[in-house]
C-alpha positions as CSV (number, residue, x, y, z in Angstrom):
1,M,-159.9,148.9,-131.5
2,T,-157.6,151.7,-130.4
3,V,-154.1,151.5,-131.7
4,E,-151.5,152.6,-129.2
5,T,-149.2,155.3,-130.5
6,K,-145.6,154.4,-130.6
7,K,-143.3,156.4,-128.4
8,D,-140.4,156.1,-130.9
9,L,-139.4,159.8,-130.6
10,E,-139.3,160.0,-126.8
11,G,-137.2,162.9,-125.6
12,L,-136.2,164.2,-129.0
13,V,-136.3,167.9,-129.7
14,A,-138.3,168.7,-132.8
15,V,-139.0,171.9,-134.6
16,V,-141.9,172.2,-137.1
17,T,-142.2,175.4,-139.1
18,G,-145.6,176.8,-140.0
19,A,-147.0,174.6,-137.3
20,A,-149.7,176.9,-135.8
21,Q,-152.5,175.5,-138.0
22,G,-153.5,173.1,-140.7
23,L,-151.0,170.6,-142.0
24,G,-148.1,171.9,-139.8
25,F,-150.2,171.6,-136.6
26,G,-151.2,168.0,-137.6
27,I,-147.5,167.1,-138.0
28,A,-146.4,168.8,-134.8
29,R,-149.2,167.0,-132.8
30,E,-148.2,163.6,-134.2
31,L,-144.6,164.1,-133.4
32,A,-145.5,165.2,-129.8
33,R,-147.8,162.2,-129.4
34,R,-144.8,160.0,-130.2
35,G,-142.8,161.6,-127.4
36,A,-141.0,164.5,-129.1
37,Q,-140.5,167.8,-127.2
38,M,-142.2,170.1,-129.8
39,I,-141.2,173.6,-130.7
40,V,-144.1,175.1,-132.7
41,A,-142.4,177.7,-134.9
42,D,-144.6,180.1,-136.8
43,V,-144.7,183.8,-137.9
44,Q,-148.0,184.1,-136.1
45,L,-147.0,183.8,-132.4
46,N,-150.5,184.0,-131.0
47,K,-151.7,181.1,-133.1
48,A,-148.6,179.1,-132.2
49,E,-149.3,179.6,-128.5
50,E,-152.9,178.5,-129.1
51,A,-151.7,175.4,-130.9
52,C,-149.4,174.6,-128.0
53,E,-152.2,175.0,-125.4
54,Q,-154.2,172.5,-127.3
55,M,-151.3,170.0,-127.3
56,R,-150.5,170.6,-123.6
57,A,-154.2,170.0,-122.8
58,D,-153.6,166.5,-124.1
59,G,-150.6,166.0,-121.9
60,L,-148.0,166.7,-124.7
61,V,-144.9,168.8,-124.5
62,A,-145.0,171.8,-126.7
63,H,-143.5,175.3,-126.8
64,A,-144.3,178.2,-129.1
65,A,-141.7,180.3,-130.9
66,Q,-142.1,183.2,-133.4
67,L,-140.1,182.7,-136.6
68,D,-140.2,184.5,-139.9
69,I,-138.4,182.0,-142.2
70,T,-137.9,184.7,-144.9
71,D,-135.6,186.6,-142.5
72,S,-132.1,185.0,-142.7
73,A,-130.8,186.7,-139.6
74,A,-133.9,185.7,-137.6
75,V,-133.6,182.1,-138.7
76,N,-129.9,182.0,-137.7
77,G,-130.8,183.5,-134.3
78,F,-133.6,181.1,-133.6
79,F,-131.5,178.0,-134.3
80,A,-128.5,179.4,-132.4
81,G,-130.7,179.6,-129.4
82,L,-131.4,175.8,-129.4
83,D,-129.3,173.6,-127.1
84,R,-130.1,170.5,-129.2
85,L,-132.0,169.7,-132.4
86,D,-133.0,166.2,-133.3
87,I,-135.8,166.8,-135.9
88,L,-136.6,169.6,-138.2
89,V,-139.7,169.6,-140.4
90,N,-139.8,172.4,-142.9
91,N,-143.5,172.8,-143.4
92,A,-143.9,176.5,-143.7
93,G,-144.8,177.7,-147.2
94,T,-147.3,179.8,-149.1
95,G,-149.7,179.3,-152.1
96,Q,-149.8,181.2,-155.3
97,Q,-152.4,183.3,-156.9
98,V,-153.8,181.2,-159.8
99,T,-152.3,182.9,-162.8
100,P,-150.9,181.9,-166.1
101,I,-147.1,182.4,-166.6
102,S,-147.7,185.1,-169.2
103,E,-149.4,187.2,-166.6
104,L,-147.5,186.3,-163.5
105,P,-146.0,189.4,-161.8
106,D,-142.5,189.6,-160.5
107,S,-143.8,190.3,-157.0
108,E,-145.9,187.1,-156.9
109,W,-143.0,185.0,-158.2
110,H,-140.6,186.3,-155.5
111,R,-143.2,186.1,-152.7
112,V,-143.7,182.4,-153.3
113,M,-140.0,181.7,-153.7
114,D,-139.0,183.7,-150.7
115,V,-141.4,181.8,-148.3
116,T,-141.6,178.3,-149.8
117,L,-138.1,177.7,-151.1
118,T,-135.7,180.3,-149.7
119,G,-137.2,180.0,-146.3
120,A,-136.7,176.2,-146.3
121,F,-133.1,176.8,-147.4
122,Y,-132.4,179.2,-144.5
123,C,-133.8,176.6,-142.0
124,C,-131.9,173.7,-143.6
125,R,-128.7,175.6,-143.5
126,A,-129.0,176.6,-139.9
127,A,-130.1,173.1,-138.8
128,A,-127.3,171.4,-140.8
129,G,-124.7,173.2,-138.7
130,I,-126.2,171.9,-135.5
131,M,-126.7,168.4,-136.7
132,E,-123.2,168.1,-138.1
133,R,-121.8,168.9,-134.7
134,Q,-124.1,166.4,-133.1
135,E,-123.5,163.8,-135.8
136,S,-127.2,162.9,-135.6
137,G,-130.6,164.3,-136.7
138,A,-133.4,164.0,-139.2
139,I,-134.8,166.7,-141.6
140,V,-138.0,166.3,-143.4
141,N,-139.0,168.9,-146.0
142,I,-142.6,169.2,-147.1
143,S,-142.8,169.4,-150.9
144,S,-145.9,168.6,-152.9
145,I,-147.2,166.4,-155.8
146,N,-146.9,169.7,-157.7
147,G,-143.1,169.5,-157.2
148,Q,-143.1,166.1,-159.1
149,N,-145.9,166.7,-161.6
150,P,-146.7,170.5,-162.1
151,A,-150.2,171.8,-162.4
152,A,-151.1,174.6,-164.7
153,L,-151.5,178.2,-163.5
154,V,-149.3,177.9,-160.4
155,A,-145.8,178.0,-161.9
156,A,-144.1,179.7,-159.0
157,Y,-145.5,177.2,-156.5
158,N,-144.5,174.2,-158.8
159,V,-141.0,175.5,-159.2
160,A,-140.6,176.2,-155.4
161,K,-141.8,172.7,-154.5
162,A,-139.6,171.1,-157.1
163,G,-136.7,173.1,-155.6
164,I,-137.5,171.6,-152.2
165,I,-137.0,168.1,-153.7
166,S,-133.6,169.1,-155.2
167,L,-132.6,170.9,-151.9
168,T,-133.5,167.7,-150.0
169,R,-131.5,165.4,-152.2
170,T,-128.5,167.7,-152.2
171,L,-128.4,168.1,-148.4
172,A,-128.9,164.4,-147.9
173,L,-125.6,163.7,-149.8
174,E,-123.8,166.4,-147.8
175,L,-124.9,165.3,-144.4
176,A,-124.8,161.5,-144.9
177,A,-121.3,161.2,-143.5
178,Y,-122.5,162.8,-140.3
179,G,-125.3,160.3,-139.8
180,V,-128.0,163.0,-140.6
181,R,-130.9,161.9,-142.7
182,V,-132.8,164.3,-145.0
183,N,-136.0,163.3,-146.8
184,A,-139.0,164.9,-148.4
185,V,-142.8,164.3,-148.3
186,C,-145.0,165.2,-151.2
187,P,-148.6,165.5,-149.9
188,G,-151.6,165.2,-152.2
189,P,-154.8,167.2,-151.7
190,V,-155.6,167.9,-148.0
191,Y,-158.5,170.2,-147.4
192,T,-156.9,172.7,-145.0
193,D,-157.4,176.5,-145.0
194,F,-154.3,176.7,-147.3
195,N,-156.1,174.5,-149.9
196,K,-159.5,176.3,-149.4
197,R,-158.0,179.6,-150.6
198,N,-156.5,177.9,-153.7
199,M,-159.8,176.1,-154.4
200,A,-161.7,179.4,-154.4
201,Q,-159.4,180.7,-157.1
202,R,-159.6,177.5,-159.1
203,C,-163.4,177.6,-159.0
204,E,-163.4,181.2,-160.2
205,S,-161.0,180.5,-163.1
206,L,-163.1,177.5,-164.2
207,G,-166.5,179.0,-163.5
208,I,-167.7,176.1,-161.2
209,G,-168.8,175.9,-157.6
210,E,-166.7,174.8,-154.7
211,D,-168.7,171.5,-154.1
212,E,-168.1,170.5,-157.8
213,M,-164.4,171.3,-157.5
214,I,-164.1,169.2,-154.3
215,E,-165.8,166.3,-156.0
216,R,-163.7,166.5,-159.1
217,I,-160.6,166.2,-157.1
218,R,-161.9,163.4,-154.9
219,G,-162.8,161.5,-158.0
220,A,-159.3,161.8,-159.3
221,I,-157.8,160.3,-156.1
222,P,-157.5,156.5,-156.5
223,L,-158.3,155.9,-152.8
224,G,-161.4,157.9,-153.3
225,R,-161.1,160.6,-150.5
226,W,-159.3,163.8,-149.7
227,G,-156.4,163.5,-147.3
228,E,-156.4,164.6,-143.7
229,P,-153.4,166.3,-141.9
230,E,-153.0,163.1,-139.9
231,D,-152.3,161.1,-143.1
232,I,-149.4,163.3,-143.9
233,A,-148.2,163.5,-140.3
234,R,-147.9,159.8,-140.0
235,G,-145.6,159.7,-143.1
236,V,-143.5,162.5,-141.7
237,A,-143.2,160.8,-138.3
238,F,-142.1,157.6,-139.9
239,L,-139.2,159.4,-141.7
240,C,-138.2,161.0,-138.4
241,S,-138.2,157.7,-136.5
242,P,-135.5,155.0,-136.2
243,E,-137.6,152.8,-138.4
244,A,-136.5,154.9,-141.4
245,G,-132.8,154.7,-140.3
246,W,-131.6,153.6,-143.7
247,M,-133.6,156.2,-145.7
248,T,-132.1,159.4,-146.9
249,G,-132.6,161.5,-150.0
250,E,-136.0,159.9,-150.5
251,V,-139.1,161.6,-151.8
252,M,-142.2,160.0,-150.3
253,R,-145.6,160.7,-151.9
254,V,-148.5,160.6,-149.5
255,S,-151.5,161.3,-151.8
256,G,-154.0,158.5,-151.8
257,G,-152.4,157.4,-155.1
258,M,-152.8,160.7,-156.9
259,E,-149.7,161.6,-158.9
260,G,-150.6,165.1,-160.0
261,V,-153.1,167.3,-161.7
262,S,-152.5,167.4,-165.4
263,A,-155.7,169.3,-166.6
264,T,-155.0,171.7,-169.4
265,P,-156.8,175.0,-168.9
266,P,-158.9,176.3,-171.9
267,K,-158.0,179.3,-173.9
268,R,-158.6,182.6,-172.1
269,P,-160.9,185.1,-173.9
270,K,-158.9,187.5,-176.1
271,K,-158.2,190.9,-174.7
272,Q,-159.1,193.7,-177.1
273,D,-156.3,196.0,-177.9
274,V,-156.4,199.6,-176.8
275,L,-155.9,201.5,-180.1
276,V,-155.7,205.1,-179.0
277,M,-154.8,207.3,-176.1
278,R,-153.2,210.3,-177.6
279,L,-151.4,212.8,-175.5
280,T,-150.2,216.0,-177.2
281,D,-148.2,218.7,-175.5
282,G,-150.1,222.0,-176.1
283,R,-146.8,223.9,-176.3
284,R,-145.2,221.9,-179.1
285,S,-146.3,219.5,-181.8
286,G,-145.9,215.8,-181.6
287,P,-147.1,213.2,-179.0
288,S,-146.0,213.1,-175.4
289,R,-144.6,209.9,-174.1
290,A,-147.2,207.9,-172.1
291,D,-148.3,204.3,-171.4
292,Y,-151.9,203.3,-171.4
293,G,-154.2,200.3,-171.2
294,L,-157.5,198.7,-170.2
295,G,-157.9,196.4,-167.3
296,R,-160.3,193.4,-167.7
297,S,-162.2,191.1,-165.4
298,R,-160.8,187.6,-165.0
299,I,-164.3,186.1,-165.0
300,N,-165.9,187.3,-168.2
301,D,-163.3,189.5,-169.8
302,A,-165.5,192.6,-169.4
303,L,-163.7,195.9,-169.3
304,S,-163.1,196.8,-165.6
305,G,-161.1,200.0,-165.9
306,Y,-158.4,201.8,-167.7
307,Y,-155.2,203.5,-166.6
308,I,-153.0,206.3,-167.8
309,E,-149.3,206.4,-166.9
310,V,-147.0,209.3,-167.5
311,G,-143.4,208.8,-166.4
312,H,-143.6,206.7,-163.2
313,E,-147.0,207.9,-162.1
314,R,-150.2,206.1,-162.8
315,A,-153.9,206.9,-162.3
316,V,-156.4,204.1,-162.4
317,V,-160.1,204.8,-163.2
318,P,-162.9,202.2,-162.8
319,L,-165.2,202.2,-165.8
320,S,-168.2,202.6,-163.6
321,A,-167.0,206.1,-163.0
322,A,-165.4,206.7,-166.3
323,Q,-167.9,208.9,-168.1
324,N,-167.9,211.9,-165.8
325,K,-165.1,211.3,-163.4
326,A,-162.3,210.0,-165.6
327,L,-160.5,213.2,-166.2
328,A,-160.9,214.3,-162.6
329,A,-158.9,211.3,-161.5
330,V,-156.0,212.1,-163.9
331,E,-156.0,215.8,-163.5
332,E,-153.5,215.7,-160.6
333,L,-151.3,213.5,-162.6
334,L,-151.3,215.9,-165.5
335,Q,-151.4,219.1,-163.4
336,R,-147.9,220.3,-164.3
337,Q,-148.2,219.5,-168.0
338,S,-150.2,221.1,-170.8
339,L,-151.8,218.2,-172.5
340,W,-154.8,217.4,-174.6
341,L,-156.3,214.1,-173.6
342,G,-158.4,211.7,-175.6
343,L,-159.3,208.2,-174.8
344,I,-160.9,206.0,-177.5
345,C,-161.6,202.3,-177.2
346,S,-160.8,199.8,-179.9
347,Q,-164.3,200.2,-181.5
348,G,-163.7,203.9,-181.9
349,S,-166.3,205.1,-179.4
350,A,-165.1,207.9,-177.2
351,L,-165.0,207.2,-173.5
352,C,-164.2,210.8,-172.7
353,Q,-162.5,213.8,-174.3
354,R,-161.6,217.1,-172.9
355,S,-159.1,219.9,-173.4
356,L,-156.7,220.4,-170.5
357,D,-154.6,223.5,-170.4
358,F,-152.7,224.2,-167.2
359,A,-149.9,226.3,-168.7
């Protein structure tokens, strides 16, 4: 039996960020099916236009717009160009490279925060001004079960999604007097392209195949299956509809009963210390200032390369080329210095040794 879709969002103007594909597209399509006039906002304009073509082919109203949510001025300009805004779904976000906190680079932390949390803040701020003037509207922010129960090895993502929940509840209080509702949805595992990338990294870190990982997660979901974008989309549509008229500041988990992933990763293989890289200035006694180290494979902790850094310059040499090409790679770096270079691994065996005199 076919269930007729409610037209409870008829004529409302709705913006969904990151809606060109995956979960965002599923949400945008569901809102459009319920009668909303959809604006598919995405940094990838071509994909956003393709998504709108698919919806229009089904008789739905959809328009594409390019939007980089990490650009505050661009976000303000986009929302300033809207005549009306009834619904905003902050779906755009990014995943994180699977990495323990002790090895998480500044750049990765900021990249995840900029897109997932700060981008949602920019959009909420701009939308709030419009909805305050209208004294109506609904905002739904997409968080994650990770925002409620953090998983190991994705700290930046966990913190960003937890921040989305706090942002939601704060804004709900601030906009309540204007009749504007703000809620969050925490999806569980949905096998979109977004999750496929994350799964590949998880599989590598655990040394298992993709099929095994998929089955492990499925087995941990009480309802026994992965989610579909439509599962999340229906929850979002409900929060946007008049049926949720007395709901604000709520966090709705749509996860098949799964509350989070609490697995503890095993110890990582110890990295052997690099004992010696001695740089001696040929024109005076004593060591020259330098940093040095060995890079290792994430899979089996095998040596994958070493680097030498003098000042702010670094040369990286793969071990596969180390024996005969190592010094050639660093000669340019040392060209203006008279140095004697020796590289010795922790067991004391020489990787290479040669006198350099460019004075």
